[in-house]
C-alpha positions in Angstrom: -0.4 15.0 -7.4 0.2 17.2 -4.3 3.9 17.2 -3.3 2.8 16.1 0.3 1.3 12.9 -0.9 4.2 12.2 -3.1 6.7 12.6 -0.2 4.5 10.5 2.2 6.3 7.1 1.5 9.7 8.6 2.1 8.5 10.3 5.3 7.1 6.9 6.4 10.4 5.3 5.8 12.3 8.0 7.6 10.0 7.7 10.7 10.3 4.0 10.7 14.2 4.4 10.5 14.2 6.6 13.5 11.8 4.3 15.5 13.6 1.0 14.5 17.2 2.3 15.3 16.1 3.9 18.6 14.4 0.6 19.7 16.7 -2.0 18.2 19.8 -0.4 17.1 21.8 -1.8 20.1 20.9 -5.4 18.9 22.5 -4.8 15.4 26.2 -5.6 16.5 28.5 -8.5 16.7 28.4 -8.5 20.5 24.6 -8.7 20.5 24.6 -11.7 18.0 27.2 -13.4 20.2 25.3 -13.0 23.3 21.9 -14.0 21.9 23.1 -16.8 19.7 21.7 -19.5 21.8 18.3 -18.0 22.1 18.3 -17.3 18.3 19.3 -21.0 17.5 16.7 -22.4 19.9 13.9 -20.3 18.2 15.1 -21.3 14.8 15.0 -25.0 15.7 11.5 -24.9 17.2 9.9 -22.3 14.9 11.9 -22.6 11.7 9.2 -21.1 9.3 8.4 -18.2 11.7 12.3 -17.6 12.0 12.7 -17.4 8.1 9.7 -15.0 7.9 10.9 -12.8 10.7 14.4 -12.8 9.4 13.4 -11.8 5.9 11.1 -9.1 7.2 13.8 -7.6 9.5 16.3 -7.5 6.6 13.6 -5.9 4.4 13.1 -3.2 7.1 16.9 -2.5 7.6 17.5 -2.1 3.9 14.3 -0.1 3.1 15.0 2.3 6.0 18.8 2.4 5.3 19.6 2.0 9.1 23.0 0.6 9.9 22.9 -3.2 10.3 23.0 -4.8 6.8 26.3 -6.4 7.5 25.2 -7.9 10.8 21.9 -9.2 9.4 23.7 -10.8 6.4 26.1 -12.6 8.7 23.2 -13.7 10.9 21.5 -15.2 7.8 24.6 -17.4 7.3 24.8 -18.1 11.1 21.1 -19.2 11.4 20.5 -20.8 8.1 24.0 -21.8 6.8 25.0 -21.0 3.2 21.9 -22.4 1.9 19.1 -21.2 2.3 20.9 -18.3 4.0 22.2 -16.8 0.7 18.7 -17.0 -0.7 17.1 -15.4 2.3 19.7 -12.7 2.4 19.4 -11.9 -1.3 15.5 -11.9 -0.9 15.6 -9.5 1.9 18.0 -7.1 0.5 16.2 -7.0 -2.9 12.8 -6.4 -1.7 14.1 -3.8 0.9 16.0 -2.0 -1.9 13.1 -2.2 -4.2 10.7 -0.6 -1.5 13.2 2.3 -1.1 13.5 2.7 -4.8 9.7 2.9 -5.3 9.5 5.4 -2.4 12.2 7.7 -3.8 10.8 7.4 -7.4 7.4 8.1 -6.3 8.5 11.0 -4.2 10.5 13.1 -6.8 12.2 10.7 -9.1 10.1 11.5 -12.2 10.3 15.3 -11.6 14.0 15.2 -11.2 14.6 13.0 -14.2 12.6 15.5 -16.3 14.6 18.3 -15.0 17.9 16.5 -15.8 16.8 15.5 -19.2 16.0 19.1 -20.1 19.2 20.5 -18.5 22.9 20.5 -19.5 26.2 20.0 -17.5 27.8 17.4 -15.6 24.6 15.9 -14.0 23.1 15.5 -17.6 26.4 13.9 -18.8 26.3 11.4 -15.8 22.7 10.5 -16.7 23.6 10.0 -20.3 26.4 7.8 -19.4 24.2 5.7 -17.3 21.5 5.4 -19.8 24.0 4.4 -22.6 25.3 1.4 -20.5 22.6 0.9 -17.9 22.9 -2.8 -17.4 26.8 -2.7 -16.9 26.6 0.4 -14.8 23.9 -1.0 -12.4 25.8 -4.3 -12.2 29.1 -2.5 -11.4 27.4 -0.4 -8.8 26.3 -3.6 -7.0 29.4 -5.6 -7.6 32.2 -3.1 -7.0 32.7 -2.0 -3.3 33.0 1.7 -4.6 29.5 2.8 -4.0 27.9 2.4 -0.5 24.8 0.1 -0.7 22.2 2.8 0.2 23.7 5.1 -2.5 23.3 2.3 -5.1 19.7 1.9 -3.9 18.9 5.6 -4.4 20.8 6.7 -7.4 18.9 4.6 -10.0 15.6 6.0 -8.7 16.9 9.6 -9.3 18.3 8.8 -12.7 15.1 7.2 -14.3 16.2 3.6 -14.3 13.3 1.3 -15.1 12.1 -0.9 -12.2 12.6 -4.3 -13.8 16.3 -3.5 -14.6 16.8 -2.3 -11.0 15.2 -5.3 -9.6 17.2 -7.7 -11.9 20.6 -6.0 -11.4 20.1 -5.8 -7.6 19.0 -9.4 -7.1 21.8 -10.8 -9.3 24.5 -8.1 -8.6 24.5 -8.6 -4.8 24.8 -12.4 -4.9 28.7 -12.4 -4.9 28.8 -10.1 -1.8 26.0 -11.8 -0.1 27.8 -15.2 -0.8 30.8 -13.8 1.1 28.9 -12.5 4.0 26.6 -15.6 4.3 29.6 -17.9 4.1 31.4 -15.9 6.8 28.2 -16.0 8.9 28.0 -19.8 8.5 31.3 -20.0 10.3 30.5 -17.6 13.1 29.7 -20.4 15.6 33.5 -21.5 15.7 34.6 -17.8 15.9 32.4 -17.2 19.0 33.3 -20.4 20.7 36.9 -19.2 20.4 36.0 -16.0 22.2 36.6 -13.9 19.2 34.8 -11.5 16.9 34.8 -11.6 13.1 37.5 -9.6 11.3 38.5 -8.9 7.8 40.0 -12.4 7.3 36.4 -13.9 7.7 35.6 -12.3 4.4 38.7 -12.6 2.5 39.1 -16.3 1.9 40.9 -16.8 -1.6 38.3 -19.4 -2.9 35.5 -16.9 -2.5 37.3 -13.7 -3.6 38.1 -15.5 -7.0 34.5 -16.1 -7.5 33.6 -12.4 -6.9 36.5 -11.1 -9.1 35.3 -13.4 -11.9 31.8 -12.1 -11.7 32.8 -8.5 -11.5 34.9 -8.9 -14.7 32.0 -10.6 -16.4 29.5 -7.7 -15.5 32.1 -5.1 -16.9 32.7 -7.0 -20.3 29.6 -5.5 -22.2 30.4 -1.9 -21.5 34.2 -2.4 -22.0 33.4 -4.2 -25.4 31.0 -1.4 -26.4 33.7 1.5 -25.6 36.3 -0.6 -27.5 34.1 -0.9 -30.5 33.2 2.7 -30.3 36.9 3.7 -30.5 37.4 1.3 -33.6 34.5 2.9 -35.4 35.6 5.9 -37.5 33.9 9.1 -36.8 
């Protein structure tokens, strides 16, 4: 297939990112959410189904184009729709958006790059072999641990030949703890705005929520840790 055609989905996302950020970037801020909250709540109350559809579509667009604003839109999900169904809508929007970006990158040059890596040697090949050996655990860790930026976690699996179904499953399940934190914080934004304040780190660090996240992260790392431990016990 001609390279130009293969790169077309990526080019479309890049153009869409530039247009969206130029037109609506100023609205992806805490100040904008605070100033527009009454209008947003009124629209939600009078057009609930439309509000849900528009919200998910906006979330998908933000993640697929990788423009800054995922944090604000996640908080908005909790602010408008509470923890439930806000959490469900946040996870749905993020997963669909990440999957669209994954498919665009994979279609553009993922398969070609994977073939080159597999036939090469060196650090990149060793990294890919390590990912292939523990794909489920590595993918979950990328989503659960705040060590890898979200857009990098969206791109890297597409460049490393990760199967689509594993990517979708680990994305949808792996982002739930983080999405829960942001949705919960968003659900309490009304009181924060009424007090004339803006959210800070304490909004996301409530002990009862952090305990849940830590437990989930530990559970995700168990398979790879067990496998490595068993490998050390096995005589060469």
